[in-house]
C-alpha positions in Angstrom: 97.7 74.8 117.2 96.1 78.8 117.3 97.5 80.9 115.6 100.2 83.2 116.2 99.1 86.7 117.0 100.2 90.3 116.4 100.4 92.5 119.3 99.9 96.0 119.6 101.0 97.8 122.6 100.3 101.7 122.6 102.5 103.3 124.9 104.4 100.7 126.4 105.3 101.3 130.3 106.7 97.7 131.5 107.9 94.4 129.9 108.7 91.1 132.2 109.1 87.8 131.9 107.5 85.8 134.2 107.4 82.2 135.4 106.7 79.8 132.5 108.4 82.0 129.7 104.9 84.3 129.6 105.6 88.0 129.2 104.0 90.4 130.6 103.4 94.1 128.9 101.7 96.8 130.6 100.7 99.6 128.5 98.7 102.6 128.5 94.8 101.3 128.8 95.8 97.6 129.6 98.1 94.9 129.5 98.8 91.6 127.9 100.2 87.9 128.9 101.3 85.9 126.1 104.4 83.0 125.4 106.6 83.7 122.7 105.3 80.8 120.7 101.6 82.7 120.7 103.2 86.3 119.0 103.9 87.0 115.3 105.4 90.3 115.9 104.9 93.3 118.2 103.9 96.9 117.5 105.4 99.3 120.0 103.5 102.7 119.5 103.7 106.3 120.6 106.3 107.0 123.2 107.5 105.3 126.1 109.6 105.8 129.0 110.1 102.2 130.3 114.0 101.0 131.1 115.2 99.2 128.1 115.2 95.4 129.3 117.6 93.9 127.0 117.5 90.3 128.0 113.8 90.4 127.5 114.0 91.9 124.2 116.7 89.6 123.2 114.8 86.5 124.0 111.7 88.1 122.0 114.0 88.5 118.9 116.0 85.4 119.0 112.3 83.7 119.2 112.0 84.9 115.4 109.6 88.2 116.3 110.2 91.2 114.9 109.7 94.2 117.1 108.3 97.7 115.3 108.7 101.2 117.2 106.6 103.6 115.6 105.5 107.3 116.7 103.3 109.8 115.0 104.8 111.5 112.6 108.1 109.5 112.3 108.4 108.5 108.6 110.4 105.4 109.4 110.0 103.0 112.0 112.5 101.4 114.1 112.8 97.9 113.2 114.4 95.4 115.6 114.7 91.7 114.5 117.3 88.9 115.2 120.1 87.9 112.7 119.5 86.0 109.7 119.4 82.1 110.3 121.3 79.7 108.6 120.2 79.1 105.1 121.4 75.7 103.5 119.4 76.6 100.0 121.4 79.9 100.1 117.7 82.1 99.5 119.3 85.4 99.3 121.6 84.2 96.4 118.7 83.7 94.5 117.1 86.9 95.4 119.9 89.0 95.0 120.1 87.4 91.2 116.7 87.8 90.7 116.9 91.2 91.4 119.6 91.8 88.9 118.0 90.2 86.1 115.6 92.8 84.4 113.1 90.6 82.9 112.5 88.8 86.6 112.6 92.0 88.3 110.2 93.7 86.1 107.5 90.3 86.6 107.6 90.6 89.9 107.0 94.4 90.0 104.1 93.9 87.4 102.6 90.9 89.6 103.0 93.2 92.6 101.1 96.4 90.8 98.5 94.0 89.2 97.1 92.5 92.8 97.4 95.6 94.5 95.5 97.9 91.9 92.8 94.6 91.9 92.7 94.9 96.0 91.8 98.7 95.6 89.4 98.5 92.5 86.2 98.8 94.7 87.7 103.0 94.3 89.3 102.9 91.1 89.5 100.7 88.0 92.4 98.7 87.4 94.9 100.3 85.0 96.0 98.7 82.1 99.6 98.0 81.8 101.7 97.9 79.0 103.3 94.6 77.3 106.9 95.5 77.1 107.9 97.9 80.3 110.4 98.6 82.9 110.1 99.1 86.7 110.3 103.1 86.5 107.2 103.1 84.1 105.3 100.6 86.5 106.0 102.9 89.3 105.0 105.9 87.3 101.7 104.1 86.4 101.4 103.6 90.1 102.0 107.2 91.0 98.7 107.8 88.9 96.5 105.2 90.0 97.4 106.3 93.8 96.7 109.9 93.2 93.2 108.6 91.8 92.8 106.0 94.7 93.4 108.6 97.3 91.0 111.6 95.9 88.2 108.9 96.3 89.3 107.4 99.4 89.6 110.9 101.3 86.1 111.9 99.5 84.4 108.8 101.2 85.2 109.6 104.2 84.0 113.3 103.8 87.8 115.1 103.6 88.3 115.5 100.1 90.8 118.5 101.3 92.9 115.8 102.9 95.8 113.9 101.1 97.9 110.8 101.8 101.0 112.4 101.9 100.3 116.3 102.0 101.4 119.1 104.1 98.4 118.6 106.3 99.8 115.4 107.8 99.9 116.7 111.1 96.3 117.6 110.8 95.2 114.5 109.2 94.2 111.9 111.7 93.3 109.5 108.7 96.8 109.5 107.4 98.3 109.0 111.0 95.8 106.0 111.3 96.5 104.7 107.9 100.4 104.7 108.6 99.8 103.4 111.9 97.9 100.2 110.6 100.4 99.8 107.7 103.2 99.3 109.8 101.2 97.0 112.2 100.8 95.0 108.9 104.7 95.2 108.1 105.6 93.5 111.3 103.5 90.5 110.2 105.1 90.6 106.8 108.6 91.2 107.8 108.3 87.8 110.1 107.6 85.8 107.3 110.2 87.2 105.2 113.0 86.6 107.6 111.2 83.2 108.7 111.9 82.1 104.6 115.5 83.7 104.8 114.5 86.4 102.5 116.4 89.9 102.6 114.1 92.5 103.7 115.9 95.0 102.4 116.1 94.2 98.9 112.9 94.6 97.1 111.8 94.5 93.5 109.3 97.6 92.9 110.6 99.5 96.2 114.0 99.4 95.4 115.8 101.4 97.8 117.8 99.2 100.4 118.2 102.0 103.2 114.4 100.7 104.6 112.7 97.4 104.2 112.0 97.5 100.9 110.6 93.9 100.5 108.3 94.1 103.2 106.5 97.1 101.5 106.3 95.2 98.2 104.7 92.0 99.7 102.5 94.2 101.6 101.2 95.9 98.1 98.9 93.2 96.8 96.8 93.1 100.2 96.8 97.2 101.1 93.4 97.6 99.6 92.0 95.4 101.4 92.8 96.1 104.9 92.7 100.3 103.8 89.0 99.4 103.2 88.5 98.1 106.9 90.4 101.5 108.0 87.7 103.7 106.1 84.7 101.9 107.7 86.3 103.1 111.1 86.8 106.5 109.7 83.2 106.6 108.3 81.4 104.9 111.3 83.5 107.2 114.1 83.6 110.7 112.2 83.5 112.5 116.0 86.0 110.7 117.2 89.0 111.3 115.2 91.3 111.1 118.3 90.5 107.7 118.7 91.1 106.4 114.9 94.4 104.9 115.4 93.3 102.7 118.3 89.9 101.7 116.6 91.9 101.1 113.0 94.2 98.6 114.8 91.2 96.6 116.4 89.4 96.9 113.0 93.1 95.6 111.3 93.3 92.4 114.1 89.2 91.1 113.4 89.9 91.2 109.7 93.1 89.3 110.3 91.2 86.4 112.3 88.2 86.6 109.7 88.1 84.2 107.0 88.4 84.2 103.2 88.2 81.6 100.3 91.4 81.6 98.0 90.8 80.6 94.5 94.7 79.9 93.5 95.0 77.8 96.5 91.3 76.1 96.8 91.7 77.1 100.3 89.8 78.5 103.2 92.3 80.9 105.2 92.4 83.9 107.6 93.3 87.1 106.3 96.7 86.9 108.7 97.7 83.6 106.9 96.7 85.0 103.5 99.4 87.6 103.9 101.8 84.6 104.2 100.9 84.1 100.6 103.1 86.7 98.8 105.9 85.3 101.1 105.8 81.4 99.7 105.0 82.2 96.3 108.0 84.7 96.1 110.4 82.0 97.5 108.7 79.3 95.4 109.5 81.8 92.2 112.8 82.5 93.1 114.2 79.2 93.8 112.7 78.1 90.5 110.0 75.5 91.6 107.5 77.6 90.1 107.6 79.3 86.9 105.4 82.4 87.4 105.2 84.4 90.5 101.5 84.2 91.7 99.9 86.2 94.5 97.1 84.6 96.4 94.0 86.9 96.7 90.5 86.7 98.4 87.8 85.6 95.8 84.5 83.4 94.9 84.7 79.9 94.5 84.6 78.7 90.8 85.5 75.7 88.8 88.4 75.2 86.2 91.6 74.5 86.7 93.7 77.1 88.9 97.4 78.4 87.9 99.9 75.6 89.2 101.9 76.7 92.2 104.3 75.5 94.3 103.1 76.4 97.8 100.1 76.1 100.1 99.0 77.9 103.0 98.2 77.6 106.4 94.3 76.8 106.4 91.6 74.4 105.1 91.7 73.0 101.4 89.6 71.2 99.3 88.9 67.4 99.5 86.8 67.2 102.2 83.2 66.1 101.8 81.8 70.1 103.4 84.4 71.9 102.0 82.5 73.6 99.2 79.8 74.2 101.4 82.2 75.9 104.1 83.6 78.3 101.3 80.7 79.2 99.8 79.4 80.5 103.5 82.5 82.2 103.9 82.3 83.8 100.9 78.5 85.0 101.5 80.0 86.6 104.8 82.1 88.5 102.5 79.4 89.8 100.3 77.9 91.1 103.6 80.8 93.1 104.2 80.4 94.4 100.6 77.2 95.4 101.0 78.3 98.2 103.5 80.0 100.2 100.7 77.7 99.2 98.2 74.9 101.0 100.6 77.2 103.7 101.6 77.3 107.3 100.5 77.5 107.1 96.4 77.3 103.6 96.3 79.4 103.0 93.3 82.4 100.6 93.4 83.9 97.2 92.7 84.3 95.4 95.8 85.1 91.7 94.6 88.4 91.7 96.2 87.8 93.2 99.9 
């Protein structure tokens, strides 16, 4: 079965349902014709003057496909999704109880921050976390790390005068592209959160409940991976800043479909499937099926016994005769992408997780 695809619709014009259950989207620059079974999430970007066709959008959300509507310079996108489905195991109660348990909340937040820094160590080293801490302290450490990371990031793309959340946001096309990329990724993570009966508004690292805080929690471990892909766009097309958003989204689509080896589960998966991993692991931990919250990340094929986890990602796993040869080939392709960063600009950094 082919994987479901995230759909990017800039400046949407029309949405219609064709015979056979095919949804026909027309947008600025093109069109898409897809069956609902082939879509993982939809992101509508930019202003649209289309007539709102409620029956079609209702059919989309009832199929479990979240819709993200985002515009430039709007901090919080509109999120449309269906109601939570019946859940005999009552996952949300386990989620809320863990959120109220200081020890579990700190453990989850700590793992999220550790893996986030791991994915960003191509620019900034991983900061050591105190043995005994609380979520507030972890947030402070994250803020210090993020400041260093973005300073290095903007320096690498040739604009040290820019900042991620500065007053010049309207004049900072990289920030606009990064925001669009983040919202695009959020749609995929939101779909899996809803599919596994979790509440998207009850996070552990991001605590406020007035937005999709759990979505942003579970995106954290993979931010550095996808921001690296967008950095490649910014460096490659410095004279085409007005096109950075569509170019960055296309780069993310390519990355989603490329494969990596995951040491935690000893599998070869696409990066799209990897995004499912933090959701699967969190649910296994909350339901008591897993002693720790382990987050899958890309890595090199190695021996030894991996940590015990109660989930598998969608993808290939060890056991077939050609698996390890294939795993080494996949990792070699990842190493080729690393060489771009090593050869570019200052040539410093650790890119083990890219």
